C-alpha positions in Angstrom: -31.3 -62.9 120.6 -35.1 -62.7 120.4 -37.1 -64.4 117.7 -38.1 -61.1 116.2 -34.5 -60.0 116.1 -33.4 -63.3 114.4 -36.1 -62.9 111.9 -35.1 -59.4 111.1 -31.5 -60.5 110.8 -32.3 -63.3 108.4 -34.3 -60.8 106.3 -31.3 -58.5 106.2 -29.0 -61.4 105.3 -31.4 -62.5 102.5 -31.6 -58.9 101.2 -27.9 -58.6 101.4 -27.3 -62.1 100.0 -25.2 -63.1 103.0 -27.3 -66.0 104.3 -25.8 -69.4 103.5 -28.5 -70.6 101.1 -28.7 -67.3 99.2 -25.0 -66.9 99.2 -24.5 -70.4 97.7 -27.2 -69.8 95.1 -25.7 -66.4 94.2 -22.3 -68.0 93.9 -23.7 -70.7 91.6 -25.5 -68.1 89.5 -22.3 -66.0 89.3 -20.4 -69.1 88.2 -23.0 -69.9 85.5 -22.9 -66.3 84.3 -19.1 -66.4 84.0 -19.3 -69.8 82.1 -21.9 -68.3 79.8 -19.7 -65.3 79.1 -16.7 -67.6 78.3 -18.7 -69.8 76.0 -20.1 -66.8 74.3 -16.7 -65.2 73.8 -15.3 -68.6 72.5 -18.2 -69.0 70.2 -17.8 -65.6 68.7 -14.1 -66.3 68.2 -14.8 -69.6 66.4 -17.4 -67.9 64.2 -15.0 -65.1 63.4 -12.2 -67.5 62.7 -14.3 -69.7 60.4 -15.6 -66.5 58.7 -12.0 -65.4 58.3 -10.9 -68.7 56.8 -13.8 -68.8 54.4 -13.1 -65.2 53.4 -9.4 -65.7 53.1 -10.0 -68.7 50.8 -12.8 -67.0 48.9 -12.6 -65.9 45.3 -12.8 -62.3 46.6 -9.5 -62.6 48.5 -7.9 -64.4 45.6 -9.0 -61.6 43.2 -7.9 -58.8 45.6 -4.6 -60.1 47.0 -1.4 -59.2 45.2 0.6 -62.2 44.3 3.0 -60.8 41.7 4.5 -57.4 41.2 6.2 -56.6 37.8 7.7 -53.2 37.1 5.4 -51.6 39.7 2.3 -53.3 38.3 0.4 -55.5 40.8 -1.3 -58.7 39.8 -3.7 -60.7 41.9 -3.5 -64.3 43.0 -6.4 -65.0 40.5 -4.3 -63.7 37.6 -1.3 -65.8 38.6 -3.7 -68.8 38.9 -4.7 -68.2 35.3 -1.2 -68.4 34.0 -0.3 -71.2 36.4 -3.2 -73.3 34.9 -2.2 -72.4 31.4 1.4 -73.6 32.1 0.2 -76.8 33.7 -2.2 -77.7 31.0 0.3 -76.9 28.2 2.8 -79.1 29.9 0.2 -81.9 30.4 -1.0 -81.7 26.8 2.5 -81.7 25.4 3.6 -84.9 27.2 0.2 -86.7 27.3 0.6 -90.3 28.3 4.3 -89.7 29.3 3.3 -87.3 32.1 3.9 -89.9 34.8 7.6 -89.8 33.9 7.6 -86.3 35.4 5.0 -86.3 38.2 1.9 -88.0 39.4 -1.0 -85.7 38.4 -3.3 -87.3 41.1 -1.0 -86.3 44.0 0.0 -82.9 45.4 2.5 -81.2 43.2 3.8 -79.4 46.3 5.1 -82.7 47.5 6.8 -83.8 44.3 10.3 -82.5 43.6 11.1 -80.9 40.2 14.7 -80.8 41.2 16.7 -80.5 44.4 15.7 -76.8 44.8 11.9 -76.7 44.0 8.7 -78.7 43.8 6.7 -79.1 40.6 4.2 -76.6 42.1 6.9 -74.0 42.5 8.2 -74.8 39.0 4.7 -74.0 37.5 4.3 -70.9 39.7 7.7 -69.6 38.6 6.9 -70.3 34.9 3.6 -68.5 35.3 5.3 -65.5 36.8 7.8 -65.4 34.0 5.0 -65.6 31.4 3.2 -62.7 33.1 6.4 -60.6 32.9 7.0 -61.4 29.3 3.4 -60.6 28.4 3.5 -57.3 30.3 6.6 -56.3 28.4 5.1 -57.2 25.0 1.8 -55.5 25.8 3.6 -52.4 27.0 5.7 -52.3 23.8 2.6 -52.9 21.7 0.7 -50.1 23.2 3.6 -47.7 22.9 3.9 -48.6 19.2 0.1 -48.2 18.7 -0.1 -51.8 17.7 -3.6 -53.5 17.7 -4.9 -56.9 16.6 -5.8 -57.4 13.0 -9.4 -58.1 12.0 -8.5 -61.8 11.6 -6.8 -61.9 15.0 -9.6 -60.1 16.7 -12.1 -62.5 15.1 -10.1 -65.5 16.4 -10.1 -64.0 19.9 -13.8 -63.4 19.8 -14.4 -66.9 18.6 -12.4 -68.4 21.5 -14.1 -66.3 24.1 -17.5 -67.2 22.7 -16.6 -70.9 22.8 -15.4 -70.8 26.4 -18.5 -68.9 27.4 -20.7 -71.8 26.4 -18.4 -74.8 26.9 -19.5 -75.5 30.5 -23.0 -76.5 29.3 -21.8 -79.4 27.2 -19.0 -80.5 29.7 -21.3 -81.2 32.6 -20.5 -78.2 34.8 -23.2 -76.5 36.9 -22.4 -73.1 35.7 -19.8 -71.0 33.9 -17.9 -70.0 37.1 -17.4 -73.6 38.2 -16.0 -74.4 34.8 -13.6 -71.4 34.9 -12.4 -72.3 38.5 -11.8 -75.9 37.5 -10.0 -75.2 34.2 -8.4 -71.7 34.6 -7.7 -71.4 38.3 -9.4 -70.3 41.5 -10.7 -66.7 41.4 -10.7 -66.5 37.6 -14.1 -65.1 36.5 -15.2 -64.4 33.0 -14.1 -60.8 32.9 -10.6 -61.7 34.1 -10.4 -64.5 31.6 -11.3 -62.1 28.7 -8.8 -59.6 29.9 -5.9 -62.0 30.2 -6.7 -63.8 27.0 -6.8 -60.5 25.2 -3.4 -59.5 26.6 -2.0 -62.9 25.6 -3.4 -62.4 22.0 -2.0 -58.9 21.8 1.4 -60.0 23.2 1.6 -62.9 20.7 0.6 -60.8 17.7 3.1 -58.1 18.6 5.9 -60.7 19.2 5.3 -62.1 15.8 5.3 -58.6 14.3 8.6 -57.8 16.0 10.1 -61.1 14.7 9.0 -60.4 11.2 10.4 -56.8 11.2 14.0 -57.9 10.8 15.3 -57.9 7.2 18.5 -59.3 5.8 20.2 -58.9 2.4 21.2 -61.8 0.3 24.9 -61.2 1.1 24.1 -61.3 4.8 22.3 -64.6 4.4 25.1 -66.0 2.3 27.7 -65.0 4.9 25.7 -66.6 7.8 25.2 -69.8 5.9 28.8 -70.1 4.9 29.9 -69.6 8.5 27.5 -72.4 9.6 27.7 -74.7 6.6 28.9 -77.7 8.6 25.8 -77.4 10.8 23.3 -76.8 8.1 24.4 -78.7 5.0 22.6 -82.1 4.6 25.0 -85.0 4.5 23.8 -88.1 2.5 25.4 -91.3 3.8 24.8 -94.9 4.6 26.2 -97.0 7.5 26.4 -100.5 8.9 26.7 -101.0 12.6 27.2 -103.9 15.0 27.4 -104.0 18.7 30.8 -104.6 20.3 30.7 -108.1 21.9 31.0 -108.1 25.6 33.7 -110.3 27.2 32.3 -113.3 29.1 33.8 -113.8 32.6 36.2 -116.7 32.8 35.0 -120.0 34.2 35.8 -120.5 37.9 36.9 -124.1 37.4 40.6 -123.0 37.7 40.0 -121.4 41.1 42.0 -124.2 42.8 45.0 -123.9 40.4 48.3 -125.4 41.4 50.9 -123.3 43.2 53.0 -122.9 40.1 50.1 -121.2 38.3 50.1 -118.7 41.1 53.6 -117.6 40.2 52.5 -117.0 36.7 49.6 -115.0 37.9 52.0 -112.9 40.1 54.3 -112.3 37.1 51.3 -111.2 35.0 50.3 -108.8 37.7 53.7 -107.3 37.7 53.6 -106.9 33.9 50.2 -105.2 34.2 51.6 -102.8 36.8 54.5 -101.9 34.6 52.2 -101.3 31.7 50.1 -99.0 33.9 53.1 -96.9 34.5 53.2 -95.7 30.9 52.8 -92.1 29.9 49.4 -90.3 29.9 49.6 -90.2 26.1 49.8 -94.0 26.0 46.9 -94.3 28.4 44.7 -92.0 26.2 45.6 -93.9 23.1 44.7 -97.2 24.8 41.3 -95.8 25.8 40.4 -94.9 22.2 38.2 -97.6 20.8 39.6 -99.3 17.7 37.5 -101.0 15.0 37.8 -104.8 14.9 39.6 -106.5 12.0 36.3 -107.7 10.6 34.8 -104.1 10.5 38.0 -102.6 9.1 38.0 -105.3 6.4 34.4 -104.4 5.3 35.3 -100.7 5.2 38.4 -101.5 3.1 36.4 -103.7 0.7 33.7 -101.1 -0.1 35.8 -98.0 0.0 35.6 -96.1 -3.3 32.5 -98.0 -4.5 28.9 -97.0 -4.2 25.8 -97.7 -2.1 24.6 -100.6 -4.1 28.0 -102.3 -3.9 28.0 -101.7 -0.2 24.5 -103.3 0.1 25.5 -106.3 -2.0 28.7 -106.9 -0.1 26.9 -106.9 3.3 24.2 -109.2 1.9 26.9 -111.7 0.9 29.5 -111.3 3.7 27.4 -110.2 6.7 24.4 -112.6 6.9 22.1 -110.5 4.7 22.7 -107.4 6.7 21.8 -104.1 5.1 23.2 -100.6 5.5 21.0 -97.8 6.8 20.6 -94.7 4.5 20.6 -91.3 6.2 20.2 -87.7 5.1 20.9 -85.4 8.1 22.1 -81.9 8.7 25.7 -81.8 10.0 24.5 -80.8 13.5 22.4 -84.0 13.8 25.1 -86.5 12.9 26.7 -88.7 15.5 29.9 -87.2 16.8 31.6 -90.6 16.3 32.0 -90.0 12.5 30.6 -86.5 11.9 34.1 -84.9 11.6 35.0 -87.5 8.9 31.8 -87.0 7.0 32.1 -83.2 7.1 35.7 -83.1 5.8 35.7 -80.8 2.7 37.9 -83.4 0.9 35.3 -86.2 1.3 34.2 -87.8 -2.0 31.1 -90.0 -2.8 32.0 -93.6 -2.1 34.5 -92.9 0.6 34.2 -95.5 3.4 35.8 -95.9 6.8 35.4 -97.9 10.0 34.7 -96.3 13.4 34.2 -97.7 16.9 32.8 -96.6 20.3 32.9 -98.7 23.5 29.6 -100.2 22.5 29.2 -100.1 18.7 31.3 -100.5 15.6 30.5 -98.8 12.3 31.3 -98.8 8.6 30.2 -95.4 7.1 30.0 -94.5 3.4 29.8 -90.9 2.3 27.3 -90.4 -0.6 27.0 -86.6 -1.0 26.6 -83.2 0.5 23.6 -80.9 -0.1 24.2 -77.2 0.4 20.4 -76.6 0.5 20.6 -74.2 -2.5 17.1 -75.0 -3.8 13.8 -73.2 -3.4 11.4 -74.4 -0.8 7.8 -75.1 -1.9 4.2 -74.5 -0.8 1.3 -76.9 -1.3 -2.2 -77.6 -0.2 -3.3 -81.0 1.2 -6.5 -82.9 1.9 -6.2 -86.1 4.0 -8.7 -88.9 3.9 -7.8 -90.7 7.0 -8.0 -94.5 7.3 -10.3 -95.8 10.0 -8.8 -98.4 12.3 -12.2 -99.9 13.2 -11.0 -102.7 15.5 -8.4 -100.4 17.2 -5.5 -103.0 16.8 -3.1 -100.3 15.5 -3.0 -101.6 12.0 -5.1 -101.0 8.9 -6.8 -103.8 6.9 -6.8 -103.8 3.1 -10.5 -102.8 3.2 -9.7 -99.8 5.6 -6.9 -98.7 3.3 -9.1 -99.0 0.2 -11.9 -97.0 1.9 -9.5 -94.1 2.6 -8.3 -94.2 -1.0 -11.9 -94.2 -2.3 -12.8 -91.2 -0.1 -9.7 -89.3 -1.3 -10.6 -90.0 -4.9 -14.2 -88.9 -4.3 -12.9 -85.5 -2.9 -10.6 -85.2 -5.9 -13.4 -85.9 -8.4 -15.6 -83.3 -6.6 -12.9 -80.7 -6.9 -12.3 -81.5 -10.6 -16.1 -81.3 -11.3 -16.3 -77.9 -9.7 -14.2 -74.8 -10.3 -11.0 -76.7 -10.0 -9.1 -73.7 -8.7 -6.7 -73.2 -5.8 -9.5 -71.4 -3.9 -12.0 -74.2 -4.4 -9.3 -76.7 -3.3 -8.8 -74.7 -0.1 -12.5 -74.7 0.6 -12.7 -78.4 0.2 -9.7 -78.8 2.5 -11.4 -76.9 5.3 -14.6 -79.0 4.7 -13.3 -82.5 4.1 -9.7 -82.8 5.2 -8.9 -84.8 8.3 -5.5 -83.3 8.8 -5.8 -81.3 12.0 -2.6 -79.4 11.2 -4.1 -77.7 8.1 -7.8 -78.1 7.8 -8.5 -74.6 9.1 -6.2 -72.8 6.7 -7.2 -74.4 3.4 -4.8 -77.3 3.8 -1.8 -75.0 3.2 1.8 -75.9 4.0 4.4 -73.2 3.2 8.3 -73.1 3.0 8.6 -76.9 2.9 12.1 -78.3 2.5 13.2 -81.7 1.3 12.8 -84.6 3.6 10.1 -82.9 5.8 7.2 -84.9 4.3 6.7 -88.6 4.0 8.5 -90.1 1.1 5.8 -90.2 -1.7 4.7 -86.6 -0.9 8.3 -85.4 -0.8 9.2 -87.1 -4.1 6.2 -85.6 -5.8 6.8 -82.1 -4.5 10.4 -82.0 -5.6 10.1 -83.9 -8.8 11.8 -82.1 -11.7 9.3 -80.1 -13.8 6.8 -79.7 -11.0 4.7 -76.5 -11.7 2.0 -74.5 -9.9 -1.5 -76.0 -10.2 -0.3 -79.6 -10.5 -2.4 -82.1 -8.5 -2.3 -85.7 -7.6 -3.6 -88.4 -5.2 -0.9 -90.2 -3.2 -1.1 -93.2 -1.0 1.7 -95.5 0.2 2.7 -98.3 2.6 4.8 -97.7 5.6 5.0 -97.0 9.3 3.8 -93.4 8.8 0.6 -94.5 6.9 -2.5 -92.6 8.0 -4.6 -92.5 4.9 -4.6 -91.1 1.3 -3.6 -87.6 0.4 -4.9 -85.2 -2.3 -2.2 -82.7 -3.2 -2.3 -79.3 -4.9 1.1 -77.7 -5.8 1.0 -74.0 -5.0 4.5 -73.3 -6.3 8.2 -72.7 -5.4 8.9 -70.0 -2.8 11.1 -67.0 -3.5 13.8 -68.0 -1.0 16.2 -70.9 -1.2 16.2 -73.3 1.8 19.8 -72.2 2.6 18.6 -68.5 2.8 15.5 -69.6 4.7 17.6 -71.3 7.4 20.0 -68.3 7.6 17.1 -65.9 7.7 15.4 -67.8 10.5 18.6 -68.1 12.6 19.4 -64.4 12.2 15.8 -63.3 13.1 15.8 -65.6 16.1 19.1 -64.2 17.4 18.0 -60.6 16.8 14.6 -61.2 18.5 16.2 -63.0 21.5 18.7 -60.0 22.0 15.8 -57.5 21.8 13.6 -59.5 24.2 16.5 -60.0 26.7 17.2 -56.3 26.7 13.6 -55.4 27.3 13.0 -58.0 29.9 15.7 -56.6 32.1 13.1 -54.2 33.6 10.4 -56.8 34.1 11.6 -59.2 36.9 8.6 -60.6 38.7 8.4 -60.3 42.5 6.1 -62.9 44.1 4.1 -63.0 47.4 1.1 -64.7 48.9 1.7 -67.8 46.9 -0.4 -70.0 49.2 -3.5 -68.8 47.4 -2.0 -69.7 44.0 -1.7 -72.8 41.9 -2.9 -76.3 42.2 -1.7 -78.9 44.6 -2.8 -81.7 42.3 
């Protein structure tokens, strides 16, 4: 081949990309282009995946993904989160320092079992879904009935919304949305919060209205109480109890007993076996604990006397022991002796001995209250004592300071209009009782035994009349401070009727609610977006 022909051939190969160097370079370029395409495709996929994850976990997705369907109505994961957070916080606040007995709030709730069937996270999710169903039912019924919030209820709703709208500023959050996400659940914005809080307010108000709508005649109340008297009557009694002594194991010093003792042991075993072959009735009788002779003797000695005699006897015969006085409804009395106390033939001073496997009792019946007295209403201002050193006790100076503060409030009231309205105003301004310092210090439908002893005794003292006032302080485990009291008056209903009325209303409301809720079974989905794992 001539040089010119070779040159021409090389040019053709270069142009065609078939010469060795050009072919190798072209191959490398092609490989690089392929690699670039792969990296580009992978990069795009990663970006798309990250974007999807961010979008999937965003508030947008939480607000626009259906998590619960109730009677055809769809609710978002954000709405379920709102009720989940409410359930969680209510549970947490109710149990406070005891929360660790249920779960560790610093660990994932999804990993902590509520029972053998569900985790604590699932428990709160289920509770939230049930709350949503109940609220939807009540809101639907309220709207059908044309029910709306009263001016007072609307004002309370508006006040709570306004308070939440500014709370983040004083609690160290960057903005309102961060506060809402942390306290009311992911995806909960201010509009959703206002919507769900309004629905909750409306449901609660309508529920109360429905409950109050039931009415019962005096004869219906009498009949109910008579049927449940053993549960509702208050039994006044006193008792003395001692633990059953446990048998100490025999010393092992006789382990190497002579052979003749072994024969006695064998005979004893045969006797035991024969005894075990008794009838079932004998076995049941043998299992029934029997009071010791000492306890039976005490019961016999004080039977037919009175509480003071019982007290004096124990002081002399039982190393200064003292009986414990109780006034309890029949439903709350120990089953060990409740049947005996509730016997219609029981008379004051009757005493008897009882035993369980662990405790022996001497019980004396003192009386039975049929609750046929009117409940009362009163107003209250508390001047709370300040435990300055935090040791759990109050010094004489701290107790006196509370008494002086209460007297100052009382003097201020007397120097003013000295009316119930002015007392209510002072209660809202000065009382430290969190249970009543927003409603004028008012407690209504109070029955005997529900207040600490000095307040109870004053409220139910013979001759008490509307407008009476006093300042009360006392020593005892329940001491918190000094109380200024205003007696509003006796209520129209006896406590017996009040108990029957409440029970009948509760039964009627439960039946109504159960019937309505049959159509509101929640169906859940997409729960991975819902709830807290901590």
